[in-house]
Every structure is written in C-alpha cells, then in structure tokens.
C-alpha positions, 0 to 999 in steps of 0.5 A: 597728831596728838592723840586724846582720851576722854575721861568722864567722872560720874558722881551722884551730884556732878559729872565732870569730863575732860580731854586728856593727852598722854602726858596727863594734860587736861586740854579741855574740861567741863561739868554738868549736874548728874541729876541723880533722880534722872533715868539713864535715858535722859542723862545720856543725851545731856552728856553727849551734848556736853561732850560735843560742845567740849570737843569743838574746843580741841584742834581738828587734828586731835583724834579721840582714841578712847573713853574712860569712865569712873562711876559708882558700881562700875564693872570693868569686865562687863562694862556695866554700871550695876545698881549704882547708889545715889543714881536712879538708873535702874538695874544693870546699865551697859554703859560702855557699850552705849558709848562705844556705839555712839563714838565708835572708840573703845570704852573702859569703865570702873568705879571711881576709886579704881580709876583714881588708882590707875591715874595715880599709877600713870600720872601721880605718886604711884608712877614707877611702882608696881604694888601700891594701894590708893585710899580715897577719904571723902564722903566714904572710903574707897580704894584701888589696889595695884598688884604687879603693875595692874589694877586688881579687879578680882573675880567679879570686877568689884575688888577693892571695897576696903571701905566695907571691911568690918572694923567693929561688929555691931558698930555704926550703921553704913549706907550699904546696910552693914554695921561697923564698916571702915568708912563709917569711922574713916571718912569725912562722914565718919569723923563728923560722927566721931566728933558728935559722939565725943561732944555728947560724951564729954563736957570739954569746951570746944568750938565745935559745940557751936555747930550742928552736925549738918553744918559740920565739915571736914575742913572745919574739924581740921581747922579746929584741930590746928587751932588746938581744939582737943575734941577735934584732935581726939577725933583725928587720933581716933580716926587714924587709929581705926585706919592704921589698924586696918591698914596693918591687916591689908599690908599683911595680905598684899605687902604694898610698896606704898599706901597713897591717901587721897581726898578731903580728909587727906587734906588734913595731912599730919593730923591724919597721917601721923596717927595712921602711921603710928597705929599701922606700925604698932599693929603690923605683923613683924616681917612687914614693919617699916616696909610700906610708905604712907604717901599723899596723892600727887593728883590731890590738887588736880582733876583726879576724877578725869585723869583717873578715868582717862588713864584707863585708856592710856593704860590699855594702849600702852599694854 
C-alpha cells in the first residue's frame, strides 16, 4: 500500500494542503482562505473539513503516516505556533498536538522557509547535499539552513532568520520593529522600496514612473529591467549587492556547498543572480572564494509549500 503524508502550508492569506507520496508526487491538493483575523478555534474546523474532502479523493489503501506543517513562527521542538505575524490566533498555539489528537498520526511543524529547505533536500536541488542554505525571496526574506544533512533549528527552534540580519544600522523600518533588516532591502517588498527611492532621487526617464508603489510588483520591475529600463536595472544591481555582501558573511560562518534561491524575486534569474554572485565573491573571505554554488530551486514551479511541509515527515521516517 502506498503511504502518504499530508503537507499543510499556512500563509497569512491562503492555506494550501496536499497528500504527497514518498517520491514527491502530490496526489491531491486543495486551498482555502486562511482568514487572518479568525481565531484558531474557528480556523481548525474549516481545515478539518477541507482535509476530509481531500482525503476522499485518495485510494482507500493509502495510509496517512504523518502530517507536516509550514507556518509562520512555527517551533519545531515544541510543535507550537508562537505569536504568528499576520495571524490573530493569540499567544502560543500547540498546533502539532491538536492535529495529532485529531488524526492519531505524528505531526511536525516549522516555519515555511525551514520546511522549504527540507523539501529542497528531499525532492529538489539540495538532493544529495549535506550542507546548503535555502533563501526564499518573496514578500520578505526567509532562510532554511541544512548542516550535515539536518535542518538547523538552534537552541530555541527558530534558527535561520537571515532576513532579520542587520545590513544598515538605522536603515529601513522592518515589520519586526527593527531597522535595517536584510529583508527590507532584499525581497519583493525591498526592491519596490528601492525603485521608489531611485525614482525620487533621479530625473531619469523610466516606465516605472507611471505606476504607484501600491500597484508595483516584482514582475513589473523584472520586465522593465529586461526591456532596458535603467532604474529597474539599477534596483536589481543594488539588491544583488546587498544580498551578495551578506551571503559572503554567511558563507564565512557556515561554508555551505550551495545557496539555493527560491521565490518571486528568484524568477528574475540572472538579473538577481549575477550581481549577487559578483558581490558575494568580491566580499568573500579568501579561503572560501569559489567554494559555494549559487543555484535556483528545483521546486520553483511546483507547490513547494506542500512538498516542503510533507518532507518534514518523510525526513523523520527515513532517519
């Protein structure tokens, strides 16, 4: 009988779930609105209903062996979600225990970037690697760190918050309350802020002047850069410089075999890859030069959230 895991990716807007086999095939998947202002006691019954509907589409002989969850502020050690941003669940929620009680199978959870890193190790570009870092470039910047074939959770269970490394003291205000965090410069949100500043500080002609910042997307900036827009190109150069400088520091600490980039901004490919690699190598401690590859995720066009969450269980089973 083919075993399956259930991967659940909980975001501030949408929750996605899917049943996954050990080869990384998503056998059935579904989405529902997260409703960020809804309390956990209202969210869970809706989730259970969607899982029940989805499970009916599977063959009867597909035993569920575990549930993996990617969720903001997920603590792997405790199985808790702790004061998640953009979710009004309130305090510390023992989410793993609640689902274990409901489904009588093991449940593992962590934050979405950590889950994506495990997914990359089991199913993607990190397969066969023991030391790599996954960097997610979306609305913010997340990271998952694989060391000696295992995800690094640290002492608290929250290790890997690369997005909140300080790159400029007193710099841009971050949603976390700090100033100058990496993700305020390197993310879709960050590059939009960079474009706005470049436009304000220059009289150079740009198609991006016709758009309000609220309407501006990462895809628009990418397309403008590909069409030769100098403001968009400068924004990518600046973004790659900030990211490359900080990755050089990270390589000096961890010496990974590869850094794998994932998410909306990674779709820009060479526009972000080339300056990142250039500034990373320029700022590298000499003994680490040319030792770390920069790669794009192999899960980029797949449901990485579901695969990453499900991989938490497949990793546990294979240990």
